[in-house]
ChimeraX commands (.cxc) that place a marker at each C-alpha (Angstrom):
marker #1 position -26.03,15.05,2.77 radius 0.5
marker #1 position -22.36,15.87,2.28 radius 0.5
marker #1 position -20.00,15.94,5.23 radius 0.5
marker #1 position -18.71,19.31,6.41 radius 0.5
marker #1 position -14.99,18.78,6.74 radius 0.5
marker #1 position -12.28,20.68,8.60 radius 0.5
marker #1 position -8.64,20.06,7.67 radius 0.5
marker #1 position -6.23,21.19,10.39 radius 0.5
marker #1 position -2.73,21.71,8.98 radius 0.5
marker #1 position -3.98,22.10,5.43 radius 0.5
marker #1 position -0.91,24.00,4.21 radius 0.5
marker #1 position 1.46,21.10,4.89 radius 0.5
marker #1 position 2.86,18.64,2.37 radius 0.5
marker #1 position 0.01,16.13,2.65 radius 0.5
marker #1 position -2.66,18.59,3.75 radius 0.5
marker #1 position -2.29,20.66,0.58 radius 0.5
marker #1 position -3.12,17.81,-1.78 radius 0.5
marker #1 position -5.64,16.22,0.57 radius 0.5
marker #1 position -7.61,19.49,0.62 radius 0.5
marker #1 position -7.75,19.56,-3.17 radius 0.5
marker #1 position -8.92,15.95,-3.39 radius 0.5
marker #1 position -11.56,16.30,-0.67 radius 0.5
marker #1 position -12.96,19.38,-2.40 radius 0.5
marker #1 position -13.22,17.37,-5.62 radius 0.5
marker #1 position -15.15,14.67,-3.75 radius 0.5
marker #1 position -17.33,16.72,-1.41 radius 0.5
marker #1 position -17.50,20.16,-3.04 radius 0.5
marker #1 position -15.37,23.24,-2.37 radius 0.5
marker #1 position -17.77,24.82,0.13 radius 0.5
marker #1 position -17.96,21.64,2.22 radius 0.5
marker #1 position -14.22,21.56,2.99 radius 0.5
marker #1 position -12.76,24.20,5.30 radius 0.5
marker #1 position -8.97,24.38,5.19 radius 0.5
marker #1 position -7.06,25.75,8.17 radius 0.5
marker #1 position -3.50,26.38,9.28 radius 0.5
marker #1 position -1.50,28.53,11.67 radius 0.5
marker #1 position -0.67,30.98,8.85 radius 0.5
marker #1 position -1.37,31.73,5.19 radius 0.5
marker #1 position 1.96,30.56,3.74 radius 0.5
marker #1 position 0.27,28.60,0.94 radius 0.5
marker #1 position -1.64,31.31,-0.90 radius 0.5
marker #1 position -2.81,29.02,-3.70 radius 0.5
marker #1 position -4.62,26.86,-1.17 radius 0.5
marker #1 position -5.80,29.82,0.91 radius 0.5
marker #1 position -7.46,31.39,-2.12 radius 0.5
marker #1 position -8.97,28.17,-3.50 radius 0.5
marker #1 position -11.84,27.85,-1.02 radius 0.5
marker #1 position -12.93,28.38,2.59 radius 0.5
marker #1 position -9.88,28.99,4.80 radius 0.5
marker #1 position -9.40,29.98,8.44 radius 0.5
marker #1 position -6.35,30.77,10.55 radius 0.5
marker #1 position -6.38,28.14,13.29 radius 0.5
marker #1 position -3.95,27.15,16.02 radius 0.5
marker #1 position -4.11,23.36,16.41 radius 0.5
marker #1 position -3.10,23.74,20.08 radius 0.5
marker #1 position -6.12,25.94,20.89 radius 0.5
marker #1 position -9.12,23.80,21.87 radius 0.5
marker #1 position -11.61,26.66,21.99 radius 0.5
marker #1 position -10.55,27.95,18.59 radius 0.5
marker #1 position -11.04,24.50,17.03 radius 0.5
marker #1 position -14.40,24.10,18.79 radius 0.5
marker #1 position -15.63,27.52,17.64 radius 0.5
marker #1 position -14.52,26.83,14.08 radius 0.5
marker #1 position -16.43,23.53,14.09 radius 0.5
marker #1 position -19.59,25.18,15.47 radius 0.5
marker #1 position -19.44,28.16,13.10 radius 0.5
marker #1 position -18.98,25.92,10.05 radius 0.5
marker #1 position -21.19,22.96,11.10 radius 0.5
marker #1 position -18.18,20.63,10.90 radius 0.5
marker #1 position -18.79,16.90,11.43 radius 0.5
marker #1 position -15.48,15.45,10.16 radius 0.5
marker #1 position -11.92,16.48,11.04 radius 0.5
marker #1 position -8.66,15.56,9.35 radius 0.5
marker #1 position -5.86,16.44,11.78 radius 0.5
marker #1 position -2.76,16.87,9.63 radius 0.5
marker #1 position -0.82,19.35,11.78 radius 0.5
marker #1 position 2.43,17.97,13.25 radius 0.5
marker #1 position 6.12,18.60,13.72 radius 0.5
marker #1 position 7.87,15.84,11.77 radius 0.5
marker #1 position 10.82,13.65,12.71 radius 0.5
marker #1 position 13.89,15.73,11.88 radius 0.5
marker #1 position 12.32,19.01,13.02 radius 0.5
marker #1 position 10.99,17.34,16.16 radius 0.5
marker #1 position 14.50,16.33,17.19 radius 0.5
marker #1 position 15.53,19.99,17.11 radius 0.5
marker #1 position 12.45,21.16,19.03 radius 0.5
marker #1 position 11.33,18.20,21.17 radius 0.5
marker #1 position 8.96,19.97,23.55 radius 0.5
marker #1 position 7.31,21.90,20.74 radius 0.5
marker #1 position 6.80,18.62,18.88 radius 0.5
marker #1 position 5.23,16.98,21.93 radius 0.5
marker #1 position 3.01,20.01,22.58 radius 0.5
marker #1 position 1.69,20.30,19.04 radius 0.5
marker #1 position 1.43,16.62,18.15 radius 0.5
marker #1 position -0.25,15.49,21.38 radius 0.5
marker #1 position -2.45,18.41,22.41 radius 0.5
marker #1 position -3.94,18.83,18.94 radius 0.5
marker #1 position -4.94,15.16,18.97 radius 0.5
marker #1 position -6.52,15.42,22.43 radius 0.5
marker #1 position -8.49,18.48,21.35 radius 0.5
marker #1 position -9.95,16.70,18.33 radius 0.5
marker #1 position -10.66,13.43,20.19 radius 0.5
marker #1 position -12.40,15.34,22.97 radius 0.5
marker #1 position -14.58,17.19,20.46 radius 0.5
marker #1 position -15.50,13.85,18.93 radius 0.5
marker #1 position -16.17,12.39,22.37 radius 0.5
marker #1 position -18.63,15.25,22.93 radius 0.5
marker #1 position -20.63,14.16,19.89 radius 0.5
marker #1 position -20.39,17.11,17.49 radius 0.5
marker #1 position -17.62,15.53,15.44 radius 0.5
marker #1 position -18.73,12.22,13.92 radius 0.5
marker #1 position -15.49,11.08,12.26 radius 0.5
marker #1 position -11.79,11.80,12.75 radius 0.5
marker #1 position -8.74,11.08,10.61 radius 0.5
marker #1 position -5.34,11.25,12.30 radius 0.5
marker #1 position -2.17,10.09,10.56 radius 0.5
marker #1 position 0.42,7.96,12.28 radius 0.5
marker #1 position 3.77,7.03,10.72 radius 0.5
marker #1 position 6.42,4.36,10.34 radius 0.5
marker #1 position 8.23,6.46,12.96 radius 0.5
marker #1 position 6.32,4.46,15.63 radius 0.5
marker #1 position 8.74,1.63,14.92 radius 0.5
marker #1 position 12.26,1.44,16.30 radius 0.5
marker #1 position 15.49,-0.56,16.18 radius 0.5
marker #1 position 13.87,-3.53,17.96 radius 0.5
marker #1 position 11.07,-3.76,15.40 radius 0.5
marker #1 position 11.43,-6.50,12.73 radius 0.5
marker #1 position 12.82,-4.59,9.75 radius 0.5
marker #1 position 11.61,-6.81,6.91 radius 0.5
marker #1 position 7.90,-7.05,6.17 radius 0.5
marker #1 position 7.11,-5.39,9.51 radius 0.5
marker #1 position 3.83,-6.85,10.81 radius 0.5
marker #1 position 0.78,-4.86,11.88 radius 0.5
marker #1 position 1.13,-5.89,15.52 radius 0.5
marker #1 position 4.76,-5.78,16.59 radius 0.5
marker #1 position 7.31,-4.19,18.90 radius 0.5
marker #1 position 7.10,-0.39,18.84 radius 0.5
marker #1 position 9.99,1.31,20.63 radius 0.5
marker #1 position 10.51,4.57,18.73 radius 0.5
marker #1 position 13.68,6.57,19.20 radius 0.5
marker #1 position 12.45,10.01,18.08 radius 0.5
marker #1 position 10.09,12.49,19.71 radius 0.5
marker #1 position 7.93,12.37,16.59 radius 0.5
marker #1 position 7.75,8.58,16.77 radius 0.5
marker #1 position 6.90,8.70,20.48 radius 0.5
marker #1 position 4.03,11.11,19.85 radius 0.5
marker #1 position 2.69,8.86,17.11 radius 0.5
marker #1 position 2.96,5.72,19.24 radius 0.5
marker #1 position 1.19,7.39,22.16 radius 0.5
marker #1 position -1.36,8.89,19.78 radius 0.5
marker #1 position -2.23,5.46,18.41 radius 0.5
marker #1 position -2.96,4.23,21.91 radius 0.5
marker #1 position -5.20,7.21,22.65 radius 0.5
marker #1 position -7.09,6.79,19.37 radius 0.5
marker #1 position -7.85,3.18,20.21 radius 0.5
marker #1 position -8.77,4.13,23.78 radius 0.5
marker #1 position -11.22,6.84,22.68 radius 0.5
marker #1 position -12.83,4.42,20.24 radius 0.5
marker #1 position -13.18,1.62,22.80 radius 0.5
marker #1 position -14.18,3.86,25.71 radius 0.5
marker #1 position -16.30,6.53,24.02 radius 0.5
marker #1 position -17.17,5.12,20.59 radius 0.5
marker #1 position -15.20,7.77,18.70 radius 0.5
marker #1 position -15.00,6.90,14.99 radius 0.5
marker #1 position -11.29,7.65,14.59 radius 0.5
marker #1 position -9.32,6.21,11.68 radius 0.5
marker #1 position -5.58,6.20,11.09 radius 0.5
marker #1 position -2.85,4.92,8.80 radius 0.5
marker #1 position 0.89,4.74,9.33 radius 0.5
marker #1 position 2.27,6.78,6.46 radius 0.5
marker #1 position 5.61,5.75,5.00 radius 0.5
marker #1 position 7.81,8.42,3.38 radius 0.5
marker #1 position 5.66,10.56,1.07 radius 0.5
marker #1 position 6.89,11.87,-2.28 radius 0.5
marker #1 position 5.18,14.80,-4.00 radius 0.5
marker #1 position 5.93,17.34,-6.71 radius 0.5
marker #1 position 3.38,19.90,-5.50 radius 0.5
marker #1 position 4.47,20.79,-1.95 radius 0.5
marker #1 position 7.98,20.98,-0.58 radius 0.5
marker #1 position 8.87,18.57,2.24 radius 0.5
marker #1 position 8.38,19.66,5.81 radius 0.5
marker #1 position 11.23,18.35,7.92 radius 0.5
marker #1 position 11.04,14.58,7.66 radius 0.5
marker #1 position 13.80,11.97,7.47 radius 0.5
marker #1 position 12.48,10.68,4.14 radius 0.5
marker #1 position 12.64,14.16,2.57 radius 0.5
marker #1 position 15.69,13.19,0.50 radius 0.5
marker #1 position 13.35,11.29,-1.82 radius 0.5
marker #1 position 11.59,14.56,-2.69 radius 0.5
marker #1 position 14.64,16.82,-2.69 radius 0.5
marker #1 position 16.53,14.52,-5.06 radius 0.5
marker #1 position 14.05,15.15,-7.90 radius 0.5
marker #1 position 14.15,18.93,-7.45 radius 0.5
marker #1 position 17.94,18.95,-7.44 radius 0.5
marker #1 position 18.09,16.61,-10.43 radius 0.5
marker #1 position 16.15,19.15,-12.47 radius 0.5
marker #1 position 17.81,22.28,-11.07 radius 0.5
marker #1 position 21.42,21.17,-10.60 radius 0.5
marker #1 position 21.80,17.75,-12.23 radius 0.5
marker #1 position 23.24,16.40,-8.97 radius 0.5
marker #1 position 22.28,15.69,-5.37 radius 0.5
marker #1 position 24.06,15.08,-2.07 radius 0.5
marker #1 position 22.03,12.59,-0.05 radius 0.5
marker #1 position 21.88,12.90,3.74 radius 0.5
marker #1 position 21.23,9.13,3.92 radius 0.5
marker #1 position 23.68,6.42,2.85 radius 0.5
marker #1 position 23.23,4.78,-0.52 radius 0.5
marker #1 position 21.86,1.46,0.78 radius 0.5
marker #1 position 19.29,2.85,3.26 radius 0.5
marker #1 position 16.12,1.03,2.27 radius 0.5
marker #1 position 12.91,2.71,3.48 radius 0.5
marker #1 position 9.17,2.33,2.80 radius 0.5
marker #1 position 7.95,5.08,0.48 radius 0.5
marker #1 position 4.79,6.14,-1.31 radius 0.5
marker #1 position 3.83,8.56,-4.07 radius 0.5
marker #1 position 1.51,11.30,-2.83 radius 0.5
marker #1 position -1.35,10.20,-5.11 radius 0.5
marker #1 position -1.37,6.83,-3.36 radius 0.5
marker #1 position -1.21,8.44,0.10 radius 0.5
marker #1 position -4.25,10.59,-0.72 radius 0.5
marker #1 position -6.02,7.56,-2.18 radius 0.5
marker #1 position -5.41,5.60,1.04 radius 0.5
marker #1 position -6.65,8.48,3.19 radius 0.5
marker #1 position -9.89,8.99,1.28 radius 0.5
marker #1 position -10.48,5.24,0.97 radius 0.5
marker #1 position -10.24,4.49,4.68 radius 0.5
marker #1 position -12.48,7.44,5.50 radius 0.5
marker #1 position -15.11,6.32,2.97 radius 0.5
marker #1 position -15.17,2.72,4.25 radius 0.5
marker #1 position -18.10,1.55,6.39 radius 0.5
marker #1 position -17.29,1.72,10.08 radius 0.5
marker #1 position -17.70,-2.03,10.51 radius 0.5
marker #1 position -14.82,-2.57,8.04 radius 0.5
marker #1 position -12.36,-0.69,10.24 radius 0.5
marker #1 position -11.04,-3.39,12.55 radius 0.5
marker #1 position -7.92,-1.53,13.73 radius 0.5
marker #1 position -8.49,1.68,15.66 radius 0.5
marker #1 position -4.88,2.41,16.56 radius 0.5
marker #1 position -3.39,2.76,13.07 radius 0.5
marker #1 position -3.11,0.58,9.96 radius 0.5
marker #1 position 0.21,-0.36,8.39 radius 0.5
marker #1 position 0.40,1.13,4.90 radius 0.5
marker #1 position 2.85,0.23,2.17 radius 0.5
marker #1 position 3.54,0.77,-1.51 radius 0.5
marker #1 position 7.24,0.63,-2.47 radius 0.5
marker #1 position 10.62,0.46,-0.73 radius 0.5
marker #1 position 13.87,1.71,-2.23 radius 0.5
marker #1 position 17.32,3.11,-1.40 radius 0.5
marker #1 position 18.91,6.44,-2.39 radius 0.5
marker #1 position 21.02,4.49,-4.88 radius 0.5
marker #1 position 17.92,2.91,-6.46 radius 0.5
marker #1 position 16.05,6.20,-6.77 radius 0.5
marker #1 position 19.18,7.75,-8.30 radius 0.5
marker #1 position 19.32,4.93,-10.87 radius 0.5
marker #1 position 15.67,5.51,-11.76 radius 0.5
marker #1 position 16.49,9.18,-12.40 radius 0.5
marker #1 position 19.59,8.28,-14.45 radius 0.5
marker #1 position 17.39,6.14,-16.68 radius 0.5
marker #1 position 15.77,9.39,-17.84 radius 0.5
marker #1 position 18.62,11.83,-17.09 radius 0.5
marker #1 position 21.87,9.91,-17.79 radius 0.5
marker #1 position 24.12,12.77,-16.60 radius 0.5
marker #1 position 22.57,12.96,-13.13 radius 0.5
marker #1 position 25.08,12.45,-10.31 radius 0.5
marker #1 position 24.57,11.55,-6.66 radius 0.5
marker #1 position 26.91,11.72,-3.68 radius 0.5
marker #1 position 26.41,10.71,-0.06 radius 0.5
marker #1 position 27.01,12.60,3.18 radius 0.5
marker #1 position 24.92,11.00,5.95 radius 0.5
marker #1 position 23.95,13.30,8.84 radius 0.5
marker #1 position 21.92,12.89,12.06 radius 0.5
marker #1 position 18.94,11.68,10.04 radius 0.5
marker #1 position 20.82,8.48,9.19 radius 0.5
marker #1 position 20.37,7.18,12.74 radius 0.5
marker #1 position 16.65,7.91,12.53 radius 0.5
marker #1 position 16.35,6.07,9.21 radius 0.5
marker #1 position 18.35,3.13,10.56 radius 0.5
marker #1 position 15.78,2.67,13.33 radius 0.5
marker #1 position 12.89,2.27,10.86 radius 0.5
marker #1 position 11.72,-0.76,8.86 radius 0.5
marker #1 position 12.79,-1.36,5.29 radius 0.5
marker #1 position 9.48,-2.92,4.22 radius 0.5
marker #1 position 5.96,-3.07,5.67 radius 0.5
marker #1 position 3.26,-5.75,5.75 radius 0.5
marker #1 position -0.01,-3.91,5.10 radius 0.5
marker #1 position -2.18,-6.96,4.38 radius 0.5
marker #1 position -4.77,-5.94,6.98 radius 0.5
marker #1 position -5.43,-2.63,5.23 radius 0.5
marker #1 position -5.69,-4.46,1.91 radius 0.5
marker #1 position -8.11,-7.00,3.39 radius 0.5
marker #1 position -10.25,-4.72,5.56 radius 0.5
marker #1 position -10.87,-1.74,3.27 radius 0.5
marker #1 position -9.45,-2.85,-0.08 radius 0.5
marker #1 position -6.30,-0.73,-0.07 radius 0.5
marker #1 position -4.10,-0.99,-3.16 radius 0.5
marker #1 position -1.33,1.22,-4.52 radius 0.5
marker #1 position -0.89,2.40,-8.10 radius 0.5
marker #1 position 2.67,3.74,-8.34 radius 0.5
marker #1 position 5.99,1.89,-8.47 radius 0.5
marker #1 position 9.43,3.53,-8.51 radius 0.5
marker #1 position 9.64,3.74,-12.29 radius 0.5
marker #1 position 6.31,5.45,-12.98 radius 0.5
marker #1 position 6.68,7.65,-9.88 radius 0.5
marker #1 position 10.05,8.93,-11.12 radius 0.5
marker #1 position 8.63,9.60,-14.58 radius 0.5
marker #1 position 5.73,11.60,-13.13 radius 0.5
marker #1 position 7.97,13.56,-10.74 radius 0.5
marker #1 position 10.38,14.56,-13.48 radius 0.5
marker #1 position 7.60,15.51,-15.90 radius 0.5
marker #1 position 5.89,17.74,-13.35 radius 0.5
marker #1 position 9.05,19.35,-11.97 radius 0.5
marker #1 position 10.35,20.16,-15.45 radius 0.5
marker #1 position 7.09,22.09,-15.95 radius 0.5
marker #1 position 7.50,23.79,-12.58 radius 0.5
marker #1 position 11.09,24.90,-13.25 radius 0.5
marker #1 position 10.41,25.52,-16.95 radius 0.5
marker #1 position 13.10,23.13,-18.16 radius 0.5
marker link #1:1,2 radius 0.2
marker link #1:2,3 radius 0.2
marker link #1:3,4 radius 0.2
marker link #1:4,5 radius 0.2
marker link #1:5,6 radius 0.2
marker link #1:6,7 radius 0.2
marker link #1:7,8 radius 0.2
marker link #1:8,9 radius 0.2
marker link #1:9,10 radius 0.2
marker link #1:10,11 radius 0.2
marker link #1:11,12 radius 0.2
marker link #1:12,13 radius 0.2
marker link #1:13,14 radius 0.2
marker link #1:14,15 radius 0.2
marker link #1:15,16 radius 0.2
marker link #1:16,17 radius 0.2
marker link #1:17,18 radius 0.2
marker link #1:18,19 radius 0.2
marker link #1:19,20 radius 0.2
marker link #1:20,21 radius 0.2
marker link #1:21,22 radius 0.2
marker link #1:22,23 radius 0.2
marker link #1:23,24 radius 0.2
marker link #1:24,25 radius 0.2
marker link #1:25,26 radius 0.2
marker link #1:26,27 radius 0.2
marker link #1:27,28 radius 0.2
marker link #1:28,29 radius 0.2
marker link #1:29,30 radius 0.2
marker link #1:30,31 radius 0.2
marker link #1:31,32 radius 0.2
marker link #1:32,33 radius 0.2
marker link #1:33,34 radius 0.2
marker link #1:34,35 radius 0.2
marker link #1:35,36 radius 0.2
marker link #1:36,37 radius 0.2
marker link #1:37,38 radius 0.2
marker link #1:38,39 radius 0.2
marker link #1:39,40 radius 0.2
marker link #1:40,41 radius 0.2
marker link #1:41,42 radius 0.2
marker link #1:42,43 radius 0.2
marker link #1:43,44 radius 0.2
marker link #1:44,45 radius 0.2
marker link #1:45,46 radius 0.2
marker link #1:46,47 radius 0.2
marker link #1:47,48 radius 0.2
marker link #1:48,49 radius 0.2
marker link #1:49,50 radius 0.2
marker link #1:50,51 radius 0.2
marker link #1:51,52 radius 0.2
marker link #1:52,53 radius 0.2
marker link #1:53,54 radius 0.2
marker link #1:54,55 radius 0.2
marker link #1:55,56 radius 0.2
marker link #1:56,57 radius 0.2
marker link #1:57,58 radius 0.2
marker link #1:58,59 radius 0.2
marker link #1:59,60 radius 0.2
marker link #1:60,61 radius 0.2
marker link #1:61,62 radius 0.2
marker link #1:62,63 radius 0.2
marker link #1:63,64 radius 0.2
marker link #1:64,65 radius 0.2
marker link #1:65,66 radius 0.2
marker link #1:66,67 radius 0.2
marker link #1:67,68 radius 0.2
marker link #1:68,69 radius 0.2
marker link #1:69,70 radius 0.2
marker link #1:70,71 radius 0.2
marker link #1:71,72 radius 0.2
marker link #1:72,73 radius 0.2
marker link #1:73,74 radius 0.2
marker link #1:74,75 radius 0.2
marker link #1:75,76 radius 0.2
marker link #1:76,77 radius 0.2
marker link #1:77,78 radius 0.2
marker link #1:78,79 radius 0.2
marker link #1:79,80 radius 0.2
marker link #1:80,81 radius 0.2
marker link #1:81,82 radius 0.2
marker link #1:82,83 radius 0.2
marker link #1:83,84 radius 0.2
marker link #1:84,85 radius 0.2
marker link #1:85,86 radius 0.2
marker link #1:86,87 radius 0.2
marker link #1:87,88 radius 0.2
marker link #1:88,89 radius 0.2
marker link #1:89,90 radius 0.2
marker link #1:90,91 radius 0.2
marker link #1:91,92 radius 0.2
marker link #1:92,93 radius 0.2
marker link #1:93,94 radius 0.2
marker link #1:94,95 radius 0.2
marker link #1:95,96 radius 0.2
marker link #1:96,97 radius 0.2
marker link #1:97,98 radius 0.2
marker link #1:98,99 radius 0.2
marker link #1:99,100 radius 0.2
marker link #1:100,101 radius 0.2
marker link #1:101,102 radius 0.2
marker link #1:102,103 radius 0.2
marker link #1:103,104 radius 0.2
marker link #1:104,105 radius 0.2
marker link #1:105,106 radius 0.2
marker link #1:106,107 radius 0.2
marker link #1:107,108 radius 0.2
marker link #1:108,109 radius 0.2
marker link #1:109,110 radius 0.2
marker link #1:110,111 radius 0.2
marker link #1:111,112 radius 0.2
marker link #1:112,113 radius 0.2
marker link #1:113,114 radius 0.2
marker link #1:114,115 radius 0.2
marker link #1:115,116 radius 0.2
marker link #1:116,117 radius 0.2
marker link #1:117,118 radius 0.2
marker link #1:118,119 radius 0.2
marker link #1:119,120 radius 0.2
marker link #1:120,121 radius 0.2
marker link #1:121,122 radius 0.2
marker link #1:122,123 radius 0.2
marker link #1:123,124 radius 0.2
marker link #1:124,125 radius 0.2
marker link #1:125,126 radius 0.2
marker link #1:126,127 radius 0.2
marker link #1:127,128 radius 0.2
marker link #1:128,129 radius 0.2
marker link #1:129,130 radius 0.2
marker link #1:130,131 radius 0.2
marker link #1:131,132 radius 0.2
marker link #1:132,133 radius 0.2
marker link #1:133,134 radius 0.2
marker link #1:134,135 radius 0.2
marker link #1:135,136 radius 0.2
marker link #1:136,137 radius 0.2
marker link #1:137,138 radius 0.2
marker link #1:138,139 radius 0.2
marker link #1:139,140 radius 0.2
marker link #1:140,141 radius 0.2
marker link #1:141,142 radius 0.2
marker link #1:142,143 radius 0.2
marker link #1:143,144 radius 0.2
marker link #1:144,145 radius 0.2
marker link #1:145,146 radius 0.2
marker link #1:146,147 radius 0.2
marker link #1:147,148 radius 0.2
marker link #1:148,149 radius 0.2
marker link #1:149,150 radius 0.2
marker link #1:150,151 radius 0.2
marker link #1:151,152 radius 0.2
marker link #1:152,153 radius 0.2
marker link #1:153,154 radius 0.2
marker link #1:154,155 radius 0.2
marker link #1:155,156 radius 0.2
marker link #1:156,157 radius 0.2
marker link #1:157,158 radius 0.2
marker link #1:158,159 radius 0.2
marker link #1:159,160 radius 0.2
marker link #1:160,161 radius 0.2
marker link #1:161,162 radius 0.2
marker link #1:162,163 radius 0.2
marker link #1:163,164 radius 0.2
marker link #1:164,165 radius 0.2
marker link #1:165,166 radius 0.2
marker link #1:166,167 radius 0.2
marker link #1:167,168 radius 0.2
marker link #1:168,169 radius 0.2
marker link #1:169,170 radius 0.2
marker link #1:170,171 radius 0.2
marker link #1:171,172 radius 0.2
marker link #1:172,173 radius 0.2
marker link #1:173,174 radius 0.2
marker link #1:174,175 radius 0.2
marker link #1:175,176 radius 0.2
marker link #1:176,177 radius 0.2
marker link #1:177,178 radius 0.2
marker link #1:178,179 radius 0.2
marker link #1:179,180 radius 0.2
marker link #1:180,181 radius 0.2
marker link #1:181,182 radius 0.2
marker link #1:182,183 radius 0.2
marker link #1:183,184 radius 0.2
marker link #1:184,185 radius 0.2
marker link #1:185,186 radius 0.2
marker link #1:186,187 radius 0.2
marker link #1:187,188 radius 0.2
marker link #1:188,189 radius 0.2
marker link #1:189,190 radius 0.2
marker link #1:190,191 radius 0.2
marker link #1:191,192 radius 0.2
marker link #1:192,193 radius 0.2
marker link #1:193,194 radius 0.2
marker link #1:194,195 radius 0.2
marker link #1:195,196 radius 0.2
marker link #1:196,197 radius 0.2
marker link #1:197,198 radius 0.2
marker link #1:198,199 radius 0.2
marker link #1:199,200 radius 0.2
marker link #1:200,201 radius 0.2
marker link #1:201,202 radius 0.2
marker link #1:202,203 radius 0.2
marker link #1:203,204 radius 0.2
marker link #1:204,205 radius 0.2
marker link #1:205,206 radius 0.2
marker link #1:206,207 radius 0.2
marker link #1:207,208 radius 0.2
marker link #1:208,209 radius 0.2
marker link #1:209,210 radius 0.2
marker link #1:210,211 radius 0.2
marker link #1:211,212 radius 0.2
marker link #1:212,213 radius 0.2
marker link #1:213,214 radius 0.2
marker link #1:214,215 radius 0.2
marker link #1:215,216 radius 0.2
marker link #1:216,217 radius 0.2
marker link #1:217,218 radius 0.2
marker link #1:218,219 radius 0.2
marker link #1:219,220 radius 0.2
marker link #1:220,221 radius 0.2
marker link #1:221,222 radius 0.2
marker link #1:222,223 radius 0.2
marker link #1:223,224 radius 0.2
marker link #1:224,225 radius 0.2
marker link #1:225,226 radius 0.2
marker link #1:226,227 radius 0.2
marker link #1:227,228 radius 0.2
marker link #1:228,229 radius 0.2
marker link #1:229,230 radius 0.2
marker link #1:230,231 radius 0.2
marker link #1:231,232 radius 0.2
marker link #1:232,233 radius 0.2
marker link #1:233,234 radius 0.2
marker link #1:234,235 radius 0.2
marker link #1:235,236 radius 0.2
marker link #1:236,237 radius 0.2
marker link #1:237,238 radius 0.2
marker link #1:238,239 radius 0.2
marker link #1:239,240 radius 0.2
marker link #1:240,241 radius 0.2
marker link #1:241,242 radius 0.2
marker link #1:242,243 radius 0.2
marker link #1:243,244 radius 0.2
marker link #1:244,245 radius 0.2
marker link #1:245,246 radius 0.2
marker link #1:246,247 radius 0.2
marker link #1:247,248 radius 0.2
marker link #1:248,249 radius 0.2
marker link #1:249,250 radius 0.2
marker link #1:250,251 radius 0.2
marker link #1:251,252 radius 0.2
marker link #1:252,253 radius 0.2
marker link #1:253,254 radius 0.2
marker link #1:254,255 radius 0.2
marker link #1:255,256 radius 0.2
marker link #1:256,257 radius 0.2
marker link #1:257,258 radius 0.2
marker link #1:258,259 radius 0.2
marker link #1:259,260 radius 0.2
marker link #1:260,261 radius 0.2
marker link #1:261,262 radius 0.2
marker link #1:262,263 radius 0.2
marker link #1:263,264 radius 0.2
marker link #1:264,265 radius 0.2
marker link #1:265,266 radius 0.2
marker link #1:266,267 radius 0.2
marker link #1:267,268 radius 0.2
marker link #1:268,269 radius 0.2
marker link #1:269,270 radius 0.2
marker link #1:270,271 radius 0.2
marker link #1:271,272 radius 0.2
marker link #1:272,273 radius 0.2
marker link #1:273,274 radius 0.2
marker link #1:274,275 radius 0.2
marker link #1:275,276 radius 0.2
marker link #1:276,277 radius 0.2
marker link #1:277,278 radius 0.2
marker link #1:278,279 radius 0.2
marker link #1:279,280 radius 0.2
marker link #1:280,281 radius 0.2
marker link #1:281,282 radius 0.2
marker link #1:282,283 radius 0.2
marker link #1:283,284 radius 0.2
marker link #1:284,285 radius 0.2
marker link #1:285,286 radius 0.2
marker link #1:286,287 radius 0.2
marker link #1:287,288 radius 0.2
marker link #1:288,289 radius 0.2
marker link #1:289,290 radius 0.2
marker link #1:290,291 radius 0.2
marker link #1:291,292 radius 0.2
marker link #1:292,293 radius 0.2
marker link #1:293,294 radius 0.2
marker link #1:294,295 radius 0.2
marker link #1:295,296 radius 0.2
marker link #1:296,297 radius 0.2
marker link #1:297,298 radius 0.2
marker link #1:298,299 radius 0.2
marker link #1:299,300 radius 0.2
marker link #1:300,301 radius 0.2
marker link #1:301,302 radius 0.2
marker link #1:302,303 radius 0.2
marker link #1:303,304 radius 0.2
marker link #1:304,305 radius 0.2
marker link #1:305,306 radius 0.2
marker link #1:306,307 radius 0.2
marker link #1:307,308 radius 0.2
marker link #1:308,309 radius 0.2
marker link #1:309,310 radius 0.2
marker link #1:310,311 radius 0.2
marker link #1:311,312 radius 0.2
marker link #1:312,313 radius 0.2
marker link #1:313,314 radius 0.2
marker link #1:314,315 radius 0.2
marker link #1:315,316 radius 0.2
marker link #1:316,317 radius 0.2
view
């Protein structure tokens, strides 16, 4: 019997493409998308959709009962850069939504939960190169704090109540389908759009800022793979390190110039530079690769090619 899935925050950058993939796997009628509004009409009209406030426990509970939901993907969050502007709103949304879902799972109706963490759990005291799975986590952003605390609660609910919660620490995610949503790694999405539209880009990070990144297809692959793995294969119930590629603004610009020789980049670091400087430059994700056979498919070269192909179609260039 197929799972009945609820995606909370389905209109976001990752939620949009995750919804599409899960409907391919489980069937359109078995995946209920939800968000606080209907801003993504393509997704809203593509299958079951409900307006849902992730901070409202009773609304989530009623939605699960009415739709016989047994699996929740909690994708709603205020991201790093936005969270710094609205710290209490970030704490409220990011933490209370997680508690609501974990408590529903504790009660037994929800059998499996996916909740994404992030490289934002790391901080300036974390080893920057090949950051290990178990290491110092002293985040410097509200978003990172909520993810660090969330990891601890996920592990606690698993150990204390047997909740089957699964998590991965997403690096920066790059997609051509949905616009970025307020993250520090957003430059790596914006740069492709501006390359097509303007032939130039002003980066808000310095040229040598090396950060872990991942093409959206790989992020979706990781998410569906960990959720499909047998429970006994999931040995980490806080959150798994996840890695694919690391690069700098200068390196991504060079990959674009290889296909668009006239592209130009300039640099004007802003407040997001300090956030980026507190994060690792590369991640050791060997435990994810060993436990549930994670592997990535995209490197910088083929990711850039795919981004430019798809965005040229989008902007009719």
